[in-house]
C-alpha positions in Angstrom: -163.9 138.7 -122.9 -162.4 138.1 -126.2 -158.8 138.5 -127.7 -159.6 141.4 -129.4 -160.7 143.0 -125.8 -158.0 141.7 -124.0 -155.2 142.9 -126.4 -157.3 146.4 -126.6 -156.9 146.5 -122.2 -153.1 145.4 -122.8 -152.8 148.3 -125.2 -154.9 150.9 -123.1 -152.2 149.9 -120.0 -149.1 149.9 -121.8 -150.2 153.2 -123.3 -150.8 154.4 -119.6 -147.4 153.4 -118.5 -145.5 154.5 -121.4 -147.4 158.0 -120.6 -146.5 157.9 -117.1 -142.6 156.7 -118.4 -142.5 160.2 -120.7 -143.8 161.9 -117.8 -141.8 161.2 -115.7 -138.4 161.7 -118.3 -139.8 164.9 -118.6 -140.2 166.0 -115.2 -136.7 164.3 -114.5 -135.4 166.2 -117.8 -136.8 169.4 -116.5 -135.4 169.5 -113.1 -131.9 168.0 -114.3 -132.2 171.4 -116.8 -133.3 173.6 -114.1 -130.4 172.4 -111.8 -127.7 172.9 -114.6 -129.6 176.5 -115.2 -128.7 177.7 -111.5 -126.0 180.3 -111.4 -124.0 181.9 -108.6 -125.3 185.4 -107.6 -121.6 187.1 -107.3 -123.1 190.3 -105.3 -120.3 191.6 -102.9 -117.0 192.8 -104.0 -115.2 191.9 -100.6 -111.5 193.2 -101.9 -112.9 196.5 -102.6 -114.5 196.8 -99.5 -111.2 195.4 -97.4 -109.1 197.8 -99.7 -111.2 201.0 -98.9 -109.7 200.2 -95.5 -106.2 199.9 -96.4 -105.9 203.1 -98.5 -103.0 205.2 -97.1 -101.5 208.7 -98.6 -98.1 208.8 -100.2 -96.0 209.4 -97.6 -97.7 207.1 -95.3 -97.0 204.1 -98.0 -94.2 201.7 -97.2 -94.6 200.3 -100.5 -93.0 202.4 -102.9 -90.1 202.3 -100.3 -89.8 198.3 -100.5 -90.5 198.4 -104.7 -86.9 200.9 -104.4 -85.1 198.4 -102.4 -86.4 195.3 -104.2 -85.2 197.2 -107.6 -81.7 197.5 -106.4 -81.1 194.0 -104.9 -79.8 192.5 -108.3 -77.4 189.9 -108.6 -76.2 187.5 -105.6 -72.7 186.3 -105.3 -72.0 182.7 -104.9 -70.1 180.4 -103.3 -68.9 176.8 -103.8 -69.9 173.9 -101.8 -69.7 170.4 -102.1 -68.5 171.1 -105.6 -71.9 172.4 -106.0 -72.1 176.6 -106.9 -74.9 178.1 -104.2 -76.4 181.7 -104.1 -75.9 183.6 -101.2 -79.2 183.9 -99.3 -78.4 185.9 -96.8 -79.3 184.0 -93.7 -75.9 182.0 -93.9 -74.7 181.3 -90.2 -71.2 182.0 -88.6 -68.8 179.0 -89.6 -71.3 178.0 -92.1 -70.1 177.7 -96.3 -71.0 181.3 -97.5 -70.8 183.1 -94.3 -67.7 185.0 -95.6 -69.4 185.6 -98.7 -72.6 186.7 -97.3 -70.8 189.4 -95.1 -69.0 190.7 -98.0 -71.7 191.2 -99.8 -73.8 193.1 -97.2 -70.6 195.3 -97.1 -71.6 196.4 -100.7 -72.9 199.9 -100.7 -75.4 198.9 -103.2 -76.6 196.5 -100.4 -76.4 198.7 -97.8 -78.5 202.0 -100.0 -81.3 198.6 -100.2 -81.1 197.6 -96.6 -81.8 201.5 -96.0 -84.8 201.4 -98.1 -86.1 198.7 -96.0 -85.5 200.6 -92.8 -87.2 203.2 -94.3 -90.0 201.1 -95.2 -90.2 199.6 -92.0 -90.8 203.2 -89.9 -93.9 203.3 -91.9 -97.0 201.6 -90.3 -99.4 201.6 -93.8 -98.1 199.2 -96.2 -100.1 200.8 -99.3 -101.1 197.6 -101.5 -104.3 197.0 -102.4 -105.5 193.1 -102.1 -106.3 192.1 -105.9 -105.4 189.0 -108.3 -102.6 191.0 -109.9 -99.1 192.3 -109.0 -98.7 195.8 -108.2 -97.5 197.7 -110.9 -94.8 199.2 -108.6 -93.5 196.3 -107.3 -93.3 194.4 -111.1 -91.4 197.7 -111.5 -88.8 196.6 -109.4 -88.7 192.8 -110.3 -88.0 194.2 -113.6 -85.0 196.6 -112.4 -83.9 193.7 -111.0 -83.8 191.2 -113.4 -86.8 189.5 -112.3 -89.6 189.6 -114.8 -93.2 189.0 -113.7 -96.5 188.9 -115.5 -98.2 192.1 -115.7 -101.8 191.8 -116.1 -104.6 193.9 -115.5 -106.3 193.3 -111.5 -110.1 191.8 -112.4 -113.1 194.1 -110.7 -113.8 191.7 -108.5 -111.6 188.8 -108.0 -112.4 185.9 -105.4 -110.6 186.6 -102.3 -109.1 182.9 -102.8 -107.1 184.2 -106.0 -106.1 187.3 -104.0 -101.6 187.8 -104.7 -99.6 188.6 -102.2 -96.1 188.7 -103.7 -94.8 191.2 -101.4 -94.6 188.7 -98.4 -92.1 186.8 -99.7 -89.8 189.7 -100.4 -90.4 190.7 -96.8 -88.7 187.0 -95.9 -86.0 187.9 -98.0 -85.5 191.4 -96.7 -85.9 189.9 -92.8 -82.7 187.6 -93.9 -80.8 190.3 -95.4 -81.1 192.7 -92.2 -80.3 189.4 -90.0 -77.0 189.0 -91.9 -76.4 193.0 -91.3 -76.9 192.3 -88.2 -74.2 190.1 -87.6 -72.0 192.2 -89.6 -72.7 195.5 -87.6 -71.6 193.0 -84.6 -68.5 192.1 -86.0 -67.7 195.7 -87.1 -68.4 196.7 -83.6 -71.7 198.7 -84.1 -74.5 197.3 -82.0 -76.4 200.6 -82.7 -76.8 199.5 -86.8 -77.6 195.5 -85.3 -80.4 196.8 -83.4 -81.7 199.4 -85.9 -81.7 195.6 -87.7 -84.0 194.6 -84.9 -86.2 197.1 -85.5 -86.4 197.3 -89.1 -87.7 193.8 -89.0 -90.4 194.2 -86.3 -91.3 197.2 -88.4 -92.0 195.1 -91.5 -93.4 192.5 -89.1 -96.5 194.8 -88.3 -96.3 195.7 -92.2 -96.9 191.7 -93.1 -99.8 191.6 -90.7 -101.5 194.6 -92.3 -103.9 192.4 -94.7 -106.9 190.4 -93.1 -105.4 186.7 -94.1 -104.0 184.1 -92.0 -101.0 183.5 -94.0 -100.2 187.7 -93.6 -100.9 186.7 -89.7 -98.1 184.0 -90.2 -95.5 185.8 -91.9 -95.7 188.8 -89.5 -95.5 186.2 -86.4 -92.3 184.4 -88.8 -90.8 188.1 -88.9 -91.5 188.6 -85.3 -90.2 185.6 -84.6 -86.6 186.2 -86.4 -86.3 189.5 -84.9 -86.3 187.8 -81.6 -83.4 185.4 -82.7 -81.7 188.3 -84.3 -81.8 190.1 -80.3 -80.7 187.3 -78.7 -77.6 186.6 -81.1 -76.8 190.3 -80.6 -77.2 189.9 -77.1 -75.0 186.7 -77.1 -72.6 188.4 -78.9 -72.3 192.2 -77.9 -74.2 192.3 -74.6 -71.6 192.7 -72.4 -70.7 196.2 -74.2 -74.1 197.5 -74.6 -75.3 200.2 -72.8 -78.6 200.8 -70.9 -80.1 202.7 -73.6 -79.3 200.3 -76.3 -80.9 197.5 -73.9 -83.7 199.6 -73.6 -83.8 200.0 -77.9 -84.0 196.0 -77.9 -86.8 195.5 -75.1 -88.8 198.0 -77.0 -88.5 196.5 -80.1 -89.3 193.0 -78.5 -92.4 194.4 -76.7 -93.4 195.8 -80.2 -93.0 192.7 -81.9 -95.3 191.1 -79.5 -98.6 193.0 -81.1 -97.6 192.4 -84.6 -99.8 189.8 -85.6 -103.3 189.6 -84.9 -105.2 186.5 -85.7 -108.7 188.3 -84.8 -107.8 190.4 -87.6 -106.5 187.4 -90.3 -109.9 185.5 -89.3 -112.0 188.6 -90.2 -110.4 188.3 -94.0 -110.8 184.6 -94.2 -114.3 184.5 -93.2 -114.8 186.9 -96.0 -113.0 184.3 -98.0 -115.7 181.9 -97.3 -118.4 184.2 -97.6 -117.1 184.8 -101.0 -116.2 180.9 -101.9 -120.1 180.7 -100.8 -121.5 183.3 -103.1 -119.3 181.9 -106.3 -120.0 178.3 -105.1 -124.3 178.8 -104.8 -127.1 179.9 -106.1 -128.9 182.6 -103.9 -133.1 182.8 -103.5 -133.0 186.0 -101.5 -133.6 184.6 -97.8 -130.1 183.2 -97.3 -130.7 180.0 -98.7 -129.6 178.2 -101.9 -128.3 175.2 -103.7 -124.7 174.5 -105.3 -124.2 175.4 -109.1 -122.7 172.8 -111.4 -120.4 175.8 -112.3 -119.5 176.0 -108.5 -118.4 172.3 -107.7 -116.5 172.7 -111.1 -114.7 175.6 -110.1 -114.2 173.7 -106.6 -113.1 170.6 -107.8 -110.4 172.9 -110.3 -108.9 174.8 -107.6 -108.7 178.5 -107.9 -111.8 180.4 -108.8 -111.8 182.6 -112.0 -109.2 180.8 -113.3 -109.1 180.1 -116.8 -110.2 176.6 -117.5 -110.8 174.4 -120.5 -114.4 173.4 -120.7 -115.0 170.6 -119.1 -115.7 167.0 -120.7 -118.8 165.1 -120.0 -117.8 162.8 -117.2 -116.6 165.9 -115.5 -119.8 167.7 -116.0 -121.6 164.8 -114.7 -119.1 164.3 -111.7 -119.5 168.4 -111.4 -123.6 167.9 -111.1 -123.2 164.6 -108.7 -120.9 166.8 -106.5 -123.7 169.4 -106.7 -126.6 167.9 -105.8 -125.0 165.9 -103.2 -124.4 168.9 -101.4 -125.8 170.9 -98.3 -127.8 173.9 -99.0 -126.2 177.3 -98.8 -127.9 178.2 -95.5 -126.3 175.4 -93.6 -122.9 175.6 -95.0 -123.1 179.6 -94.1 -124.0 178.8 -90.7 -121.0 176.2 -89.8 -118.6 178.6 -91.6 -119.8 181.4 -89.5 -119.4 179.2 -86.5 -116.2 178.3 -87.0 -114.6 181.2 -87.5 -116.8 182.9 -84.5 -115.5 179.7 -82.0 -111.8 180.2 -83.6 -112.2 184.0 -82.5 -113.4 182.7 -79.1 -110.3 180.5 -78.7 -107.7 182.9 -79.0 -108.5 184.3 -75.7 -108.2 180.9 -74.0 -104.5 181.2 -72.2 -102.2 178.2 -73.7 -102.2 175.5 -70.5 -106.3 175.8 -70.3 -105.9 175.0 -74.4 -106.4 171.1 -74.2 -109.2 171.0 -71.8 -111.0 173.7 -73.5 -114.9 173.4 -74.5 -114.2 176.2 -77.0 -111.7 174.2 -78.4 -113.6 170.9 -78.3 -116.3 172.8 -80.4 -114.0 174.5 -83.0 -112.9 170.3 -83.7 -116.7 169.4 -84.0 -117.6 172.2 -85.7 -114.2 172.0 -88.4 -114.9 168.4 -89.3 -118.7 169.1 -90.1 -120.1 167.3 -93.2 -120.5 170.3 -95.5 -119.3 168.5 -98.7 -116.6 169.9 -100.6 -117.2 173.0 -98.9 -115.3 171.4 -95.8 -111.7 171.1 -97.9 -111.7 174.8 -98.1 -112.1 175.3 -93.8 -108.2 176.7 -93.2 -106.4 175.0 -89.9 -107.5 177.9 -87.8 -106.2 175.9 -84.6 -102.9 175.6 -85.9 -102.5 179.0 -86.8 -103.8 180.5 -83.0 -101.3 178.0 -81.4 -98.5 179.3 -83.6 -99.7 182.8 -82.6 -99.3 181.6 -78.8 -96.1 180.2 -79.5 -94.4 183.3 -81.1 -96.0 185.7 -78.4 -94.3 183.4 -75.6 -91.1 183.3 -77.2 -91.2 187.1 -77.7 -92.2 187.9 -74.0 -89.5 185.1 -73.4 -87.0 187.4 -75.4 -87.9 190.4 -73.1 -87.3 188.6 -70.2 -83.8 188.0 -70.9 -83.2 191.4 -71.9 -84.6 192.8 -68.6 -82.3 190.5 -66.9 -79.4 192.5 -68.6 -80.8 195.8 -68.0 -81.2 195.1 -64.4 -77.4 193.8 -64.9 -76.4 197.1 -66.6 -78.0 199.5 -64.0 -77.1 197.9 -60.7 -73.9 195.9 -61.7 -75.2 192.4 -60.5 -77.7 189.7 -61.7 -81.2 190.1 -60.2 -81.6 187.3 -57.1 -85.3 186.6 -59.0 -87.4 187.7 -61.5 -89.4 189.7 -59.1 -86.8 192.0 -59.2 -87.6 193.2 -62.6 -90.8 193.7 -62.4 -91.8 197.6 -61.7 -88.5 199.0 -63.3 -87.8 196.8 -66.8 -91.2 194.4 -66.6 -94.9 194.9 -66.0 -95.5 190.7 -64.4 -92.9 188.3 -64.7 -93.7 186.0 -67.8 -96.2 183.1 -67.7 -94.7 179.3 -69.2 -97.7 178.7 -71.8 -96.9 175.2 -70.6 -97.8 175.6 -67.1 -99.7 179.1 -66.5 -96.4 179.6 -63.8 -93.8 181.8 -64.0 -91.0 181.2 -66.2 -87.9 179.5 -64.0 -84.7 181.4 -63.4 -81.2 180.2 -61.6 -78.2 182.7 -61.4 -74.7 180.9 -61.7 -71.2 181.2 -61.9 -71.3 182.4 -65.6 -74.6 184.6 -65.1 -77.9 183.4 -64.8 -80.4 180.8 -66.8 -83.9 181.4 -68.0 -86.5 178.9 -69.2 -89.9 176.9 -69.9 -90.4 173.3 -68.8 -91.2 173.0 -72.2 -93.4 170.2 -74.0 -93.6 167.4 -71.2 -94.2 170.2 -68.4 -91.3 168.7 -66.6 -88.8 170.8 -65.4 -85.2 169.5 -66.4 -83.6 172.5 -64.7 -82.6 174.8 -67.6 -81.3 171.5 -69.9 -82.3 172.4 -73.3 -84.2 169.5 -75.5 -82.9 168.5 -79.0 -85.9 169.8 -80.5 -88.1 172.5 -79.6 -89.0 174.2 -83.3 -91.8 171.6 -83.7 -92.9 171.0 -80.3 -96.9 169.8 -80.1 -98.1 172.0 -77.4 -101.1 169.7 -76.7 -101.5 165.6 -76.7 -100.1 163.1 -74.4 -96.8 164.5 -73.6 -94.7 161.2 -72.1 -96.0 158.6 -74.6 -94.5 161.2 -77.3 -91.0 161.9 -75.3 -90.9 158.4 -75.2 -91.2 157.9 -78.5 -88.7 160.2 -79.3 -86.1 161.2 -76.6 -85.1 164.4 -78.4 -88.2 166.2 -77.2 -87.3 165.8 -73.3 -86.2 168.6 -71.9 -86.7 172.5 -71.5 -86.9 175.4 -74.0 -84.1 177.3 -73.0 -84.1 180.7 -73.4 -80.6 181.7 -72.1 -77.9 180.7 -72.3 -78.5 181.5 -75.5 -77.6 178.6 -78.4 -77.0 179.7 -82.3 -80.4 178.8 -83.8 
């Protein structure tokens, strides 16, 4: 073969190789261009769907009364503590700095008028506030009247569920603190009926807080219900000896009402919708339940809230978002994991607390919650923690009801009951079960009255000796080793005698 022929053959193979390379570049470029062109298909308006179920007639809605209350609470008084000027917040305890200033402030006509509006609002069972990404105009006006200007913006037509604003929840927490302070003032003034009305109002606000289908709404409802329970115990501790049967019955009814104020299954329905909304804003839709994560969706996940104004991404950020989108699993898999998590969490709500640790439902939830579904894994909320919080809140309310039942028995019969069984039928449907063991609560008559307690975190009956630490008890885990590591955990959860909390 001549040199010319060999050279022609080399050129031919070089041309073939170059053609292949060009074809590959074109194919890869076309694929990248197609992948970059995929867009989310935002087909559903979840907030609008929920808002249809939240509609309330003006005479049913608590919101206008709440806005009136908020607009009337203007400048708060201050007090000096360690050379610092501190604003009264309403939850100061007897003996603490600022307590006397709080009582004086709560006694003013302006504050009592605002609290009356809160009490009226709490008697209604409809909040009357839509799920939206803007502050309610009525609340914005109330903020302005109270000297607390807020941004007023028009709501989005189809806001992402994750960008929904719930500013009224913080206002309810503030109102509960003021009602707690007013209950202390009422007891101080010898007016237990007003103190009980404050407990009832706090429970009513808890119901309103739990109206919206989000976990945070249910957790705030639980916090308010817990505050009502603490308030009820404080009223009993301070004025229980002078309260009659009718007043104790009102206190019991309020506590019974508080047990149903939070509904985690309702909260999970909103969180499920939030998950589906994130999927539709992040993934393309092939019309058959499948799709791929879009670069736009990956950028939204990486940047935080959907729909928030964003500076255009830099080239490296675009490359990162593209890599994230390509590496993420498909829409069908992500949807299946999300649905499985919420289905299993809803099933776990029904598992008794004392069976929680060994429950196969809990094990399944843990496996699903740690599934590898790319960046969407970070968007799954802590559902087990929310369930535990709800169960603990319900247990504390049941324990408080049992305390009131014992006092009602004493008011009716002139003596403390010999056992909790004596309360069943007249004051309780059944003796409450200890959330840690499934056994009845512990009860004992004493020279001073009675003791009522749960064996607590370590499942060890310490005879009603209170543990130093109870608020952050973990219901699960290796209890003895935990107690050895932190001796403050050793002891019982004591309902009565009640301590200042």
